[in-house]
Phi, psi and omega in degrees: 000126189230109184240143178250145179230062185208154174280353173255134185284146172260127183250126179273140177273128178254129177202169185283159181276133176233133182269132180265135169272103189257140179278153176287133183282144178221115179225159184228033177282172182296158181282178186271170176248151182294154180211174191289341181251021188305306185297313182290322181296317184272003175077020182257352181277175181292147176287140177250126187240006181266144175083158179218153169242120181236132179245156182299150177290164177299134177269130179087180185253130177277149180234147180300143178251148176294149178294124180286162180290319182301126175071017184302133185287131175266314178223148179236016180258013177235141178282158173296157179253139187248146170212154173237119177252150179246122184254144178299134178198113185295337180277355182266154173305131180064015173076010179224138182246112179293151179220115178275130179233128176241119184247144174294163175300151178098175183287153175284155178202162183288349178258014176261114184299159178231134172247113176273129185243137180243128180278178182271182188292331185257013187226189179217183175300332179293330175301320181294322178289322178297328179275005177059038181297319179299313181295319180295320177290325175305315181302317182286326176299314182292323176298318183279344177089009180223132180248161179206164178281145173243135180221127184225115178276162173277123189248021178266163180230163186303322184286344184083006180295150172285115195276336186055018179055038181239184173264126181291141180296331181273003177079008183288335174204162184215075184288322178298317178296323178295315181299316187271356180238269184304322182295316179296317180296321181292322183282317190263333176054234180280353182254064184293129182276149167289159182301332180290347177248020181231124178236158176227135180217168180190167184246129178059243176304326176294331175293321172297313182300319180298318179293313183293314183295319181294320181288333177276342180226058187293344178288347184262331190234149176253335184219155185221137175234131177235116175258113178064031182270179177223160195228027168223158185298131174226086193241075187297334180261005175062035184289336182273350179059225182285353182264015186303316183296332179290349181256007183272119181306324182286358175251008188243026187261005184270349184288124177301329181293340183267356189295335180261012171296141179248129185244140164243123180246119183247124179222122178299144182302332185245027182275107177239032181302129183288146171243180176301322176233112179080213181212176179290337180307119179089356181296320181297315180295317180298312183290324177302320178298319179293320178296319179296317178300328179277000179079024184259158179278129178212138173237144177242145176232137181232074179292158176291144179121188186244231187253074183201166184292330177301320178290311187295321182291341175297337181271358187301319180301311181292324180296314179295320177301318179297313180298315181300321181290345183249352178300134181212133178279000179291131180303000000 
């Protein structure tokens, strides 16, 4: 189910299906630390079957869009290539923060889009490789005719605190600063992308992080994807201190620079994962309404299922179509 809440139309790219022969990912960074959404995030908790989230159908008729130049696929019979680099970061365990990068075949260039991905509170970048996120996205890129780089940092800290992908008030770690600085430089190097070719997305806590980081740094990103995210502060370890409200996405919509950000909000029909106040159930619909009031582009997807990767990956075809329709080399 794909619904738009914007005065600007979202155009889906129609193209034939191509199957990718994807290689098995192999990485060796440190493991994850436990977190509050562990069981539901990793799909090991009980299934929740009560309640539904239903969004309005698409209004009007969608029309095929021409394949844009940024990231245009040359070949689809090769898998993406993976590497894990470790960047210095005093807030990371052992002083180094791993960063998984998956690049399409061929040379890197400034017109090849990048999707930065943030994992959830109970997982790491290795969780994303174990769930074959790179391979699954490869399949959709080739179907849509446009490929892009995927980059996912390790977001845990030595203390085991739930980081919310932010900078801690006590200075013990600075994940937002890492994301918007060293991570971008490591992925893009001399081929710096314009903001229109840079997106940020995430799962669960990473979905919150993607929304918050993009709205606080709108000059860096053009598009945002939140899978199972929430859009008000949920800071169980108090890392933000007295500045918590300044980190809430639903309080960050007044910036003129953020008005052309494009959002995809994905929430499973049966996602009732608890937060400090309430649950994730209905968060996508609530935030979509706020984005619409602010005049921003937003699409919602409500796949069947709960708070797990099986549910979220069902949305990958529509999510990739949305990103492809919005990639732009315009600064």
